[in-house]
PyMOL Python script that loads the backbone (N, CA, C, O; Angstrom):
from pymol import cmd

cmd.read_pdbstr("""\
ATOM      1  N   MET A   1       2.355 -12.903   2.962  1.00  0.00           N
ATOM      2  CA  MET A   1       1.084 -12.736   3.624  1.00  0.00           C
ATOM      3  C   MET A   1       0.524 -11.328   3.409  1.00  0.00           C
ATOM      4  O   MET A   1       0.272 -10.628   4.390  1.00  0.00           O
ATOM      5  N   PRO A   2       0.324 -10.898   2.194  1.00  0.00           N
ATOM      6  CA  PRO A   2      -0.139  -9.528   1.990  1.00  0.00           C
ATOM      7  C   PRO A   2      -1.498  -9.235   2.618  1.00  0.00           C
ATOM      8  O   PRO A   2      -1.695  -8.134   3.134  1.00  0.00           O
ATOM      9  N   ASP A   3      -2.438 -10.172   2.597  1.00  0.00           N
ATOM     10  CA  ASP A   3      -3.746  -9.912   3.192  1.00  0.00           C
ATOM     11  C   ASP A   3      -3.648  -9.774   4.702  1.00  0.00           C
ATOM     12  O   ASP A   3      -4.287  -8.900   5.286  1.00  0.00           O
ATOM     13  N   ALA A   4      -2.859 -10.622   5.336  1.00  0.00           N
ATOM     14  CA  ALA A   4      -2.674 -10.539   6.787  1.00  0.00           C
ATOM     15  C   ALA A   4      -1.976  -9.241   7.169  1.00  0.00           C
ATOM     16  O   ALA A   4      -2.319  -8.622   8.176  1.00  0.00           O
ATOM     17  N   VAL A   5      -1.010  -8.831   6.376  1.00  0.00           N
ATOM     18  CA  VAL A   5      -0.305  -7.575   6.652  1.00  0.00           C
ATOM     19  C   VAL A   5      -1.262  -6.397   6.499  1.00  0.00           C
ATOM     20  O   VAL A   5      -1.257  -5.490   7.331  1.00  0.00           O
ATOM     21  N   ALA A   6      -2.078  -6.396   5.456  1.00  0.00           N
ATOM     22  CA  ALA A   6      -3.050  -5.312   5.263  1.00  0.00           C
ATOM     23  C   ALA A   6      -4.003  -5.228   6.454  1.00  0.00           C
ATOM     24  O   ALA A   6      -4.297  -4.135   6.938  1.00  0.00           O
ATOM     25  N   MET A   7      -4.480  -6.369   6.922  1.00  0.00           N
ATOM     26  CA  MET A   7      -5.366  -6.369   8.083  1.00  0.00           C
ATOM     27  C   MET A   7      -4.615  -5.930   9.334  1.00  0.00           C
ATOM     28  O   MET A   7      -5.170  -5.235  10.186  1.00  0.00           O
ATOM     29  N   GLY A   8      -3.350  -6.335   9.444  1.00  0.00           N
ATOM     30  CA  GLY A   8      -2.534  -5.912  10.580  1.00  0.00           C
ATOM     31  C   GLY A   8      -2.384  -4.406  10.638  1.00  0.00           C
ATOM     32  O   GLY A   8      -2.432  -3.818  11.718  1.00  0.00           O
ATOM     33  N   VAL A   9      -2.205  -3.780   9.497  1.00  0.00           N
ATOM     34  CA  VAL A   9      -2.067  -2.318   9.443  1.00  0.00           C
ATOM     35  C   VAL A   9      -3.376  -1.648   9.865  1.00  0.00           C
ATOM     36  O   VAL A   9      -3.358  -0.611  10.527  1.00  0.00           O
ATOM     37  N   VAL A  10      -4.505  -2.236   9.484  1.00  0.00           N
ATOM     38  CA  VAL A  10      -5.801  -1.685   9.890  1.00  0.00           C
ATOM     39  C   VAL A  10      -5.979  -1.806  11.404  1.00  0.00           C
ATOM     40  O   VAL A  10      -6.461  -0.878  12.053  1.00  0.00           O
ATOM     41  N   LEU A  11      -5.588  -2.950  11.959  1.00  0.00           N
ATOM     42  CA  LEU A  11      -5.752  -3.182  13.397  1.00  0.00           C
ATOM     43  C   LEU A  11      -4.746  -2.410  14.238  1.00  0.00           C
ATOM     44  O   LEU A  11      -5.093  -1.856  15.281  1.00  0.00           O
ATOM     45  N   TRP A  12      -3.501  -2.377  13.782  1.00  0.00           N
ATOM     46  CA  TRP A  12      -2.409  -1.791  14.569  1.00  0.00           C
ATOM     47  C   TRP A  12      -1.613  -0.823  13.696  1.00  0.00           C
ATOM     48  O   TRP A  12      -0.582  -1.197  13.136  1.00  0.00           O
ATOM     49  N   ASP A  13      -2.079   0.401  13.580  1.00  0.00           N
ATOM     50  CA  ASP A  13      -1.389   1.345  12.702  1.00  0.00           C
ATOM     51  C   ASP A  13       0.021   1.684  13.168  1.00  0.00           C
ATOM     52  O   ASP A  13       0.811   2.233  12.399  1.00  0.00           O
ATOM     53  N   ASP A  14       0.349   1.361  14.427  1.00  0.00           N
ATOM     54  CA  ASP A  14       1.702   1.643  14.919  1.00  0.00           C
ATOM     55  C   ASP A  14       2.752   0.670  14.376  1.00  0.00           C
ATOM     56  O   ASP A  14       3.943   0.865  14.622  1.00  0.00           O
ATOM     57  N   ILE A  15       2.343  -0.373  13.644  1.00  0.00           N
ATOM     58  CA  ILE A  15       3.345  -1.266  13.046  1.00  0.00           C
ATOM     59  C   ILE A  15       3.939  -0.675  11.769  1.00  0.00           C
ATOM     60  O   ILE A  15       4.952  -1.166  11.270  1.00  0.00           O
ATOM     61  N   VAL A  16       3.313   0.378  11.240  1.00  0.00           N
ATOM     62  CA  VAL A  16       3.812   1.013  10.011  1.00  0.00           C
ATOM     63  C   VAL A  16       5.018   1.884  10.346  1.00  0.00           C
ATOM     64  O   VAL A  16       4.924   2.814  11.147  1.00  0.00           O
ATOM     65  N   LEU A  17       6.143   1.573   9.726  1.00  0.00           N
ATOM     66  CA  LEU A  17       7.361   2.353   9.931  1.00  0.00           C
ATOM     67  C   LEU A  17       7.567   3.382   8.828  1.00  0.00           C
ATOM     68  O   LEU A  17       8.108   4.459   9.076  1.00  0.00           O
ATOM     69  N   GLU A  18       7.136   3.058   7.607  1.00  0.00           N
ATOM     70  CA  GLU A  18       7.306   3.971   6.482  1.00  0.00           C
ATOM     71  C   GLU A  18       6.126   3.810   5.529  1.00  0.00           C
ATOM     72  O   GLU A  18       5.757   2.697   5.155  1.00  0.00           O
ATOM     73  N   ASP A  19       5.544   4.940   5.146  1.00  0.00           N
ATOM     74  CA  ASP A  19       4.460   4.905   4.164  1.00  0.00           C
ATOM     75  C   ASP A  19       4.632   6.059   3.185  1.00  0.00           C
ATOM     76  O   ASP A  19       5.458   6.948   3.391  1.00  0.00           O
ATOM     77  N   LYS A  20       3.839   6.031   2.119  1.00  0.00           N
ATOM     78  CA  LYS A  20       3.965   7.044   1.071  1.00  0.00           C
ATOM     79  C   LYS A  20       2.604   7.286   0.440  1.00  0.00           C
ATOM     80  O   LYS A  20       1.866   6.345   0.147  1.00  0.00           O
ATOM     81  N   LEU A  21       2.280   8.560   0.235  1.00  0.00           N
ATOM     82  CA  LEU A  21       1.058   8.903  -0.480  1.00  0.00           C
ATOM     83  C   LEU A  21       1.246   8.603  -1.959  1.00  0.00           C
ATOM     84  O   LEU A  21       2.282   8.925  -2.540  1.00  0.00           O
ATOM     85  N   CYS A  22       0.243   7.987  -2.560  1.00  0.00           N
ATOM     86  CA  CYS A  22       0.306   7.619  -3.975  1.00  0.00           C
ATOM     87  C   CYS A  22      -1.046   7.865  -4.635  1.00  0.00           C
ATOM     88  O   CYS A  22      -2.082   7.926  -3.973  1.00  0.00           O
ATOM     89  N   TYR A  23      -1.005   8.003  -5.947  1.00  0.00           N
ATOM     90  CA  TYR A  23      -2.222   7.962  -6.745  1.00  0.00           C
ATOM     91  C   TYR A  23      -2.291   6.563  -7.337  1.00  0.00           C
ATOM     92  O   TYR A  23      -1.367   6.131  -8.026  1.00  0.00           O
ATOM     93  N   CYS A  24      -3.383   5.856  -7.071  1.00  0.00           N
ATOM     94  CA  CYS A  24      -3.548   4.487  -7.567  1.00  0.00           C
ATOM     95  C   CYS A  24      -4.668   4.448  -8.602  1.00  0.00           C
ATOM     96  O   CYS A  24      -5.704   5.097  -8.456  1.00  0.00           O
ATOM     97  N   TYR A  25      -4.430   3.679  -9.635  1.00  0.00           N
ATOM     98  CA  TYR A  25      -5.395   3.520 -10.717  1.00  0.00           C
ATOM     99  C   TYR A  25      -5.517   2.039 -11.026  1.00  0.00           C
ATOM    100  O   TYR A  25      -4.511   1.358 -11.226  1.00  0.00           O
ATOM    101  N   VAL A  26      -6.747   1.537 -11.067  1.00  0.00           N
ATOM    102  CA  VAL A  26      -6.991   0.143 -11.427  1.00  0.00           C
ATOM    103  C   VAL A  26      -7.503   0.110 -12.859  1.00  0.00           C
ATOM    104  O   VAL A  26      -8.508   0.743 -13.180  1.00  0.00           O
ATOM    105  N   CYS A  27      -6.813  -0.626 -13.711  1.00  0.00           N
ATOM    106  CA  CYS A  27      -7.214  -0.752 -15.118  1.00  0.00           C
ATOM    107  C   CYS A  27      -8.490  -1.590 -15.195  1.00  0.00           C
ATOM    108  O   CYS A  27      -8.503  -2.756 -14.801  1.00  0.00           O
ATOM    109  N   THR A  28      -9.546  -0.989 -15.701  1.00  0.00           N
ATOM    110  CA  THR A  28     -10.819  -1.710 -15.811  1.00  0.00           C
ATOM    111  C   THR A  28     -11.350  -1.767 -17.236  1.00  0.00           C
ATOM    112  O   THR A  28     -12.271  -2.532 -17.523  1.00  0.00           O
ATOM    113  N   THR A  29     -10.782  -0.971 -18.124  1.00  0.00           N
ATOM    114  CA  THR A  29     -11.270  -0.978 -19.503  1.00  0.00           C
ATOM    115  C   THR A  29     -10.210  -1.426 -20.497  1.00  0.00           C
ATOM    116  O   THR A  29     -10.540  -1.800 -21.622  1.00  0.00           O
ATOM    117  N   GLU A  30      -8.958  -1.394 -20.105  1.00  0.00           N
ATOM    118  CA  GLU A  30      -7.866  -1.776 -20.993  1.00  0.00           C
ATOM    119  C   GLU A  30      -7.711  -3.296 -20.976  1.00  0.00           C
ATOM    120  O   GLU A  30      -7.310  -3.858 -19.957  1.00  0.00           O
ATOM    121  N   GLU A  31      -8.014  -3.953 -22.056  1.00  0.00           N
ATOM    122  CA  GLU A  31      -8.036  -5.415 -22.092  1.00  0.00           C
ATOM    123  C   GLU A  31      -6.700  -6.046 -21.712  1.00  0.00           C
ATOM    124  O   GLU A  31      -6.668  -7.007 -20.943  1.00  0.00           O
ATOM    125  N   ALA A  32      -5.604  -5.522 -22.238  1.00  0.00           N
ATOM    126  CA  ALA A  32      -4.294  -6.134 -22.000  1.00  0.00           C
ATOM    127  C   ALA A  32      -3.823  -5.986 -20.557  1.00  0.00           C
ATOM    128  O   ALA A  32      -3.018  -6.788 -20.083  1.00  0.00           O
ATOM    129  N   THR A  33      -4.313  -4.976 -19.864  1.00  0.00           N
ATOM    130  CA  THR A  33      -3.857  -4.730 -18.491  1.00  0.00           C
ATOM    131  C   THR A  33      -4.997  -4.801 -17.485  1.00  0.00           C
ATOM    132  O   THR A  33      -4.857  -4.303 -16.368  1.00  0.00           O
ATOM    133  N   TYR A  34      -6.109  -5.403 -17.851  1.00  0.00           N
ATOM    134  CA  TYR A  34      -7.290  -5.458 -16.992  1.00  0.00           C
ATOM    135  C   TYR A  34      -6.933  -5.998 -15.607  1.00  0.00           C
ATOM    136  O   TYR A  34      -6.327  -7.062 -15.486  1.00  0.00           O
ATOM    137  N   GLY A  35      -7.313  -5.256 -14.564  1.00  0.00           N
ATOM    138  CA  GLY A  35      -7.062  -5.670 -13.191  1.00  0.00           C
ATOM    139  C   GLY A  35      -5.737  -5.202 -12.619  1.00  0.00           C
ATOM    140  O   GLY A  35      -5.507  -5.317 -11.415  1.00  0.00           O
ATOM    141  N   GLN A  36      -4.873  -4.681 -13.455  1.00  0.00           N
ATOM    142  CA  GLN A  36      -3.570  -4.209 -12.990  1.00  0.00           C
ATOM    143  C   GLN A  36      -3.752  -2.923 -12.184  1.00  0.00           C
ATOM    144  O   GLN A  36      -4.558  -2.064 -12.542  1.00  0.00           O
ATOM    145  N   VAL A  37      -2.995  -2.800 -11.092  1.00  0.00           N
ATOM    146  CA  VAL A  37      -3.005  -1.582 -10.289  1.00  0.00           C
ATOM    147  C   VAL A  37      -1.739  -0.803 -10.605  1.00  0.00           C
ATOM    148  O   VAL A  37      -0.629  -1.321 -10.485  1.00  0.00           O
ATOM    149  N   ILE A  38      -1.918   0.440 -11.007  1.00  0.00           N
ATOM    150  CA  ILE A  38      -0.787   1.302 -11.336  1.00  0.00           C
ATOM    151  C   ILE A  38      -0.639   2.328 -10.224  1.00  0.00           C
ATOM    152  O   ILE A  38      -1.600   3.010  -9.865  1.00  0.00           O
ATOM    153  N   LEU A  39       0.568   2.434  -9.679  1.00  0.00           N
ATOM    154  CA  LEU A  39       0.848   3.370  -8.593  1.00  0.00           C
ATOM    155  C   LEU A  39       1.738   4.490  -9.092  1.00  0.00           C
ATOM    156  O   LEU A  39       2.739   4.250  -9.767  1.00  0.00           O
ATOM    157  N   ASN A  40       1.369   5.713  -8.755  1.00  0.00           N
ATOM    158  CA  ASN A  40       2.216   6.868  -9.025  1.00  0.00           C
ATOM    159  C   ASN A  40       2.549   7.465  -7.668  1.00  0.00           C
ATOM    160  O   ASN A  40       1.669   7.967  -6.968  1.00  0.00           O
ATOM    161  N   ASP A  41       3.825   7.409  -7.298  1.00  0.00           N
ATOM    162  CA  ASP A  41       4.229   7.930  -5.993  1.00  0.00           C
ATOM    163  C   ASP A  41       4.648   9.390  -6.048  1.00  0.00           C
ATOM    164  O   ASP A  41       5.145   9.931  -5.060  1.00  0.00           O
ATOM    165  N   GLY A  42       4.454  10.030  -7.187  1.00  0.00           N
ATOM    166  CA  GLY A  42       4.761  11.439  -7.324  1.00  0.00           C
ATOM    167  C   GLY A  42       6.207  11.734  -7.656  1.00  0.00           C
ATOM    168  O   GLY A  42       6.573  12.893  -7.854  1.00  0.00           O
ATOM    169  N   SER A  43       7.035  10.702  -7.718  1.00  0.00           N
ATOM    170  CA  SER A  43       8.440  10.923  -8.052  1.00  0.00           C
ATOM    171  C   SER A  43       8.589  11.118  -9.556  1.00  0.00           C
ATOM    172  O   SER A  43       7.664  10.853 -10.323  1.00  0.00           O
ATOM    173  N   LYS A  44       9.736  11.573  -9.957  1.00  0.00           N
ATOM    174  CA  LYS A  44       9.979  11.853 -11.373  1.00  0.00           C
ATOM    175  C   LYS A  44       9.827  10.567 -12.186  1.00  0.00           C
ATOM    176  O   LYS A  44      10.405   9.531 -11.857  1.00  0.00           O
ATOM    177  N   SER A  45       9.051  10.660 -13.235  1.00  0.00           N
ATOM    178  CA  SER A  45       8.878   9.527 -14.141  1.00  0.00           C
ATOM    179  C   SER A  45       9.257   9.963 -15.551  1.00  0.00           C
ATOM    180  O   SER A  45       9.659  11.106 -15.771  1.00  0.00           O
ATOM    181  N   ALA A  46       9.130   9.072 -16.470  1.00  0.00           N
ATOM    182  CA  ALA A  46       9.481   9.387 -17.855  1.00  0.00           C
ATOM    183  C   ALA A  46       8.530  10.416 -18.457  1.00  0.00           C
ATOM    184  O   ALA A  46       8.862  11.073 -19.444  1.00  0.00           O
ATOM    185  N   ILE A  47       7.352  10.552 -17.863  1.00  0.00           N
ATOM    186  CA  ILE A  47       6.349  11.449 -18.430  1.00  0.00           C
ATOM    187  C   ILE A  47       6.369  12.825 -17.760  1.00  0.00           C
ATOM    188  O   ILE A  47       6.477  13.845 -18.441  1.00  0.00           O
ATOM    189  N   SER A  48       6.266  12.857 -16.427  1.00  0.00           N
ATOM    190  CA  SER A  48       6.205  14.140 -15.729  1.00  0.00           C
ATOM    191  C   SER A  48       6.504  13.959 -14.251  1.00  0.00           C
ATOM    192  O   SER A  48       6.530  12.839 -13.740  1.00  0.00           O
ATOM    193  N   ASP A  49       6.731  15.077 -13.571  1.00  0.00           N
ATOM    194  CA  ASP A  49       6.919  15.068 -12.119  1.00  0.00           C
ATOM    195  C   ASP A  49       5.568  15.143 -11.423  1.00  0.00           C
ATOM    196  O   ASP A  49       4.587  15.613 -11.999  1.00  0.00           O
ATOM    197  N   GLY A  50       5.527  14.684 -10.205  1.00  0.00           N
ATOM    198  CA  GLY A  50       4.328  14.828  -9.390  1.00  0.00           C
ATOM    199  C   GLY A  50       3.187  13.935  -9.822  1.00  0.00           C
ATOM    200  O   GLY A  50       3.368  12.966 -10.560  1.00  0.00           O
ATOM    201  N   PHE A  51       2.009  14.286  -9.342  1.00  0.00           N
ATOM    202  CA  PHE A  51       0.820  13.475  -9.591  1.00  0.00           C
ATOM    203  C   PHE A  51       0.004  13.973 -10.772  1.00  0.00           C
ATOM    204  O   PHE A  51      -1.027  13.386 -11.102  1.00  0.00           O
ATOM    205  N   GLY A  52       0.444  15.035 -11.405  1.00  0.00           N
ATOM    206  CA  GLY A  52      -0.339  15.601 -12.496  1.00  0.00           C
ATOM    207  C   GLY A  52      -1.648  16.144 -11.963  1.00  0.00           C
ATOM    208  O   GLY A  52      -1.666  16.805 -10.925  1.00  0.00           O
ATOM    209  N   SER A  53      -2.739  15.878 -12.650  1.00  0.00           N
ATOM    210  CA  SER A  53      -4.047  16.369 -12.203  1.00  0.00           C
ATOM    211  C   SER A  53      -4.724  15.409 -11.232  1.00  0.00           C
ATOM    212  O   SER A  53      -5.846  15.662 -10.794  1.00  0.00           O
ATOM    213  N   ASN A  54      -4.058  14.314 -10.893  1.00  0.00           N
ATOM    214  CA  ASN A  54      -4.643  13.311 -10.006  1.00  0.00           C
ATOM    215  C   ASN A  54      -4.042  13.418  -8.607  1.00  0.00           C
ATOM    216  O   ASN A  54      -2.860  13.124  -8.425  1.00  0.00           O
ATOM    217  N   PRO A  55      -4.830  13.831  -7.618  1.00  0.00           N
ATOM    218  CA  PRO A  55      -4.299  13.911  -6.256  1.00  0.00           C
ATOM    219  C   PRO A  55      -4.111  12.512  -5.675  1.00  0.00           C
ATOM    220  O   PRO A  55      -4.763  11.569  -6.122  1.00  0.00           O
ATOM    221  N   PRO A  56      -3.233  12.364  -4.690  1.00  0.00           N
ATOM    222  CA  PRO A  56      -3.057  11.053  -4.055  1.00  0.00           C
ATOM    223  C   PRO A  56      -4.392  10.538  -3.518  1.00  0.00           C
ATOM    224  O   PRO A  56      -5.182  11.296  -2.954  1.00  0.00           O
ATOM    225  N   ASN A  57      -4.630   9.244  -3.701  1.00  0.00           N
ATOM    226  CA  ASN A  57      -5.871   8.643  -3.220  1.00  0.00           C
ATOM    227  C   ASN A  57      -5.624   7.389  -2.385  1.00  0.00           C
ATOM    228  O   ASN A  57      -6.559   6.656  -2.062  1.00  0.00           O
ATOM    229  N   ALA A  58      -4.359   7.147  -2.039  1.00  0.00           N
ATOM    230  CA  ALA A  58      -4.025   5.970  -1.230  1.00  0.00           C
ATOM    231  C   ALA A  58      -2.732   6.211  -0.464  1.00  0.00           C
ATOM    232  O   ALA A  58      -1.858   6.961  -0.900  1.00  0.00           O
ATOM    233  N   THR A  59      -2.635   5.563   0.671  1.00  0.00           N
ATOM    234  CA  THR A  59      -1.389   5.538   1.425  1.00  0.00           C
ATOM    235  C   THR A  59      -0.838   4.127   1.312  1.00  0.00           C
ATOM    236  O   THR A  59      -1.494   3.167   1.716  1.00  0.00           O
ATOM    237  N   VAL A  60       0.352   3.997   0.771  1.00  0.00           N
ATOM    238  CA  VAL A  60       0.974   2.695   0.564  1.00  0.00           C
ATOM    239  C   VAL A  60       2.010   2.472   1.658  1.00  0.00           C
ATOM    240  O   VAL A  60       2.904   3.295   1.856  1.00  0.00           O
ATOM    241  N   CYS A  61       1.883   1.364   2.361  1.00  0.00           N
ATOM    242  CA  CYS A  61       2.847   1.024   3.407  1.00  0.00           C
ATOM    243  C   CYS A  61       4.076   0.410   2.756  1.00  0.00           C
ATOM    244  O   CYS A  61       3.982  -0.579   2.029  1.00  0.00           O
ATOM    245  N   LYS A  62       5.221   1.005   3.026  1.00  0.00           N
ATOM    246  CA  LYS A  62       6.466   0.514   2.443  1.00  0.00           C
ATOM    247  C   LYS A  62       7.224  -0.389   3.409  1.00  0.00           C
ATOM    248  O   LYS A  62       7.880  -1.340   2.985  1.00  0.00           O
ATOM    249  N   THR A  63       7.136  -0.096   4.705  1.00  0.00           N
ATOM    250  CA  THR A  63       7.874  -0.864   5.703  1.00  0.00           C
ATOM    251  C   THR A  63       7.023  -1.004   6.957  1.00  0.00           C
ATOM    252  O   THR A  63       6.391  -0.047   7.405  1.00  0.00           O
ATOM    253  N   ILE A  64       7.015  -2.214   7.517  1.00  0.00           N
ATOM    254  CA  ILE A  64       6.344  -2.420   8.800  1.00  0.00           C
ATOM    255  C   ILE A  64       7.338  -3.020   9.783  1.00  0.00           C
ATOM    256  O   ILE A  64       8.394  -3.523   9.400  1.00  0.00           O
ATOM    257  N   ASP A  65       6.977  -2.954  11.056  1.00  0.00           N
ATOM    258  CA  ASP A  65       7.769  -3.585  12.114  1.00  0.00           C
ATOM    259  C   ASP A  65       7.395  -5.070  12.121  1.00  0.00           C
ATOM    260  O   ASP A  65       6.395  -5.460  12.725  1.00  0.00           O
ATOM    261  N   ASN A  66       8.193  -5.885  11.454  1.00  0.00           N
ATOM    262  CA  ASN A  66       7.877  -7.311  11.292  1.00  0.00           C
ATOM    263  C   ASN A  66       7.756  -8.045  12.618  1.00  0.00           C
ATOM    264  O   ASN A  66       6.841  -8.848  12.803  1.00  0.00           O
ATOM    265  N   GLN A  67       8.661  -7.778  13.532  1.00  0.00           N
ATOM    266  CA  GLN A  67       8.641  -8.478  14.817  1.00  0.00           C
ATOM    267  C   GLN A  67       7.378  -8.154  15.608  1.00  0.00           C
ATOM    268  O   GLN A  67       6.750  -9.049  16.175  1.00  0.00           O
ATOM    269  N   LEU A  68       7.006  -6.883  15.645  1.00  0.00           N
ATOM    270  CA  LEU A  68       5.799  -6.485  16.366  1.00  0.00           C
ATOM    271  C   LEU A  68       4.558  -7.074  15.700  1.00  0.00           C
ATOM    272  O   LEU A  68       3.646  -7.533  16.388  1.00  0.00           O
ATOM    273  N   PHE A  69       4.515  -7.066  14.374  1.00  0.00           N
ATOM    274  CA  PHE A  69       3.385  -7.650  13.649  1.00  0.00           C
ATOM    275  C   PHE A  69       3.254  -9.139  13.963  1.00  0.00           C
ATOM    276  O   PHE A  69       2.161  -9.609  14.279  1.00  0.00           O
ATOM    277  N   LYS A  70       4.352  -9.881  13.878  1.00  0.00           N
ATOM    278  CA  LYS A  70       4.315 -11.324  14.150  1.00  0.00           C
ATOM    279  C   LYS A  70       3.894 -11.604  15.584  1.00  0.00           C
ATOM    280  O   LYS A  70       3.114 -12.522  15.835  1.00  0.00           O
ATOM    281  N   LYS A  71       4.409 -10.815  16.530  1.00  0.00           N
ATOM    282  CA  LYS A  71       4.060 -10.998  17.944  1.00  0.00           C
ATOM    283  C   LYS A  71       2.557 -10.837  18.140  1.00  0.00           C
ATOM    284  O   LYS A  71       1.914 -11.674  18.774  1.00  0.00           O
ATOM    285  N   ARG A  72       2.005  -9.770  17.598  1.00  0.00           N
ATOM    286  CA  ARG A  72       0.574  -9.514  17.776  1.00  0.00           C
ATOM    287  C   ARG A  72      -0.288 -10.537  17.038  1.00  0.00           C
ATOM    288  O   ARG A  72      -1.336 -10.939  17.543  1.00  0.00           O
ATOM    289  N   LEU A  73       0.138 -10.956  15.863  1.00  0.00           N
ATOM    290  CA  LEU A  73      -0.609 -11.959  15.111  1.00  0.00           C
ATOM    291  C   LEU A  73      -0.640 -13.282  15.868  1.00  0.00           C
ATOM    292  O   LEU A  73      -1.691 -13.913  15.979  1.00  0.00           O
ATOM    293  N   LEU A  74       0.503 -13.698  16.383  1.00  0.00           N
ATOM    294  CA  LEU A  74       0.557 -14.946  17.155  1.00  0.00           C
ATOM    295  C   LEU A  74      -0.289 -14.857  18.419  1.00  0.00           C
ATOM    296  O   LEU A  74      -0.940 -15.831  18.797  1.00  0.00           O
ATOM    297  N   GLU A  75      -0.288 -13.703  19.073  1.00  0.00           N
ATOM    298  CA  GLU A  75      -1.127 -13.529  20.261  1.00  0.00           C
ATOM    299  C   GLU A  75      -2.600 -13.721  19.917  1.00  0.00           C
ATOM    300  O   GLU A  75      -3.345 -14.321  20.692  1.00  0.00           O
ATOM    301  N   LEU A  76      -3.021 -13.217  18.766  1.00  0.00           N
ATOM    302  CA  LEU A  76      -4.413 -13.395  18.343  1.00  0.00           C
ATOM    303  C   LEU A  76      -4.733 -14.853  18.031  1.00  0.00           C
ATOM    304  O   LEU A  76      -5.802 -15.352  18.380  1.00  0.00           O
ATOM    305  N   LEU A  77      -3.799 -15.529  17.372  1.00  0.00           N
ATOM    306  CA  LEU A  77      -4.036 -16.913  16.965  1.00  0.00           C
ATOM    307  C   LEU A  77      -4.051 -17.869  18.148  1.00  0.00           C
ATOM    308  O   LEU A  77      -4.767 -18.870  18.130  1.00  0.00           O
ATOM    309  N   VAL A  78      -3.265 -17.568  19.173  1.00  0.00           N
ATOM    310  CA  VAL A  78      -3.156 -18.455  20.333  1.00  0.00           C
ATOM    311  C   VAL A  78      -4.311 -18.242  21.307  1.00  0.00           C
ATOM    312  O   VAL A  78      -4.737 -19.180  21.981  1.00  0.00           O
ATOM    313  N   SER A  79      -4.819 -17.015  21.383  1.00  0.00           N
ATOM    314  CA  SER A  79      -5.869 -16.730  22.379  1.00  0.00           C
ATOM    315  C   SER A  79      -7.217 -17.293  21.996  1.00  0.00           C
ATOM    316  O   SER A  79      -8.187 -17.131  22.735  1.00  0.00           O
TER     317      SER A  79
END
""", "prot")
cmd.dss("prot")
cmd.show_as("cartoon", "prot")
cmd.util.cbc("prot")
cmd.orient("prot")
């Protein structure tokens, strides 16, 4: 349920347990990878460390409180 989780994070930011700043790039001109989202979390890669000249432009949620999310989602659906 990625869309529901994304909306849950917008509604209830306290469900996020772990997040990470990333630089995200959406391929829009490269035919073979069109639409692909590339994430750079700043960790060591084969090319270089850090984000290079691109500052982080997104916060990626790595872990949420599943039980709290489900509880709140069900409360919304039942009411």
